[in-house]
C-alpha positions as CSV (number, residue, x, y, z in Angstrom):
1,X,111.1,79.5,106.2
2,X,107.8,81.2,105.7
3,X,105.6,80.6,102.7
4,X,104.6,83.7,100.1
5,X,101.8,85.6,101.5
6,X,99.0,85.1,98.2
7,X,96.3,88.0,97.0
8,X,93.1,86.0,97.9
9,X,91.3,86.1,95.1
10,X,93.1,89.3,93.5
11,X,96.3,88.2,92.1
12,X,95.6,90.7,89.0
13,X,95.5,94.1,88.2
14,X,92.9,96.7,87.9
15,X,93.2,99.5,85.2
16,X,91.2,102.8,86.6
17,X,90.6,105.8,84.3
18,X,89.1,109.1,86.0
19,X,86.6,110.2,83.8
20,X,84.8,113.3,85.7
21,X,86.0,116.7,87.5
22,X,85.6,116.1,91.4
23,X,85.2,120.2,92.1
24,X,81.8,119.8,92.7
25,X,82.0,116.2,94.6
26,X,81.6,116.2,98.3
27,X,85.4,116.3,100.4
28,X,85.5,112.5,100.7
29,X,84.6,112.1,97.8
30,X,88.0,114.0,96.2
31,X,90.0,112.2,99.3
32,X,88.9,109.0,97.7
33,X,90.0,110.1,94.0
34,X,94.0,111.7,95.6
35,X,93.8,108.5,97.6
36,X,93.5,106.2,94.7
37,X,96.4,107.7,92.8
38,X,95.1,109.9,90.3
39,X,96.5,113.5,89.4
40,X,94.4,114.5,86.7
41,X,91.3,114.2,84.4
42,X,91.2,111.4,82.1
43,X,94.3,109.9,84.1
44,X,94.4,106.0,83.5
45,X,96.2,104.0,85.9
46,X,97.1,100.5,87.5
47,X,96.6,99.6,90.6
48,X,95.7,95.7,92.7
49,X,93.0,94.2,92.3
50,X,92.4,94.2,96.0
51,X,89.0,94.1,98.0
52,X,90.3,98.1,99.2
53,X,90.9,99.3,95.9
54,X,87.1,97.8,94.6
55,X,85.8,99.4,98.1
56,X,87.4,102.9,96.8
57,X,86.2,102.3,92.9
58,X,82.7,101.8,94.8
59,X,82.7,104.7,96.9
60,X,82.8,107.2,93.7
61,X,81.6,105.1,90.5
62,X,80.2,108.5,89.2
63,X,84.1,109.8,88.7
64,X,86.1,106.4,88.1
65,X,84.9,104.0,85.9
66,X,87.1,100.6,85.9
67,X,88.8,100.0,82.2
68,X,89.1,96.8,80.5
69,X,92.9,96.6,79.4
């Protein structure tokens, strides 16, 4: 029997909000916003609280913010 894989350190969810347009941002920043799953401005999404998601948010802190819920 295999053991279930646990999420080390990030068992919860994180709520993200897209707060600023990416129109004048570099292409890499636009791709990060799209990769997070945003489709429109002021949208709030829920993602797993993992190091990968935290790293993506850290790349675009001027466009995305973490919402406390």
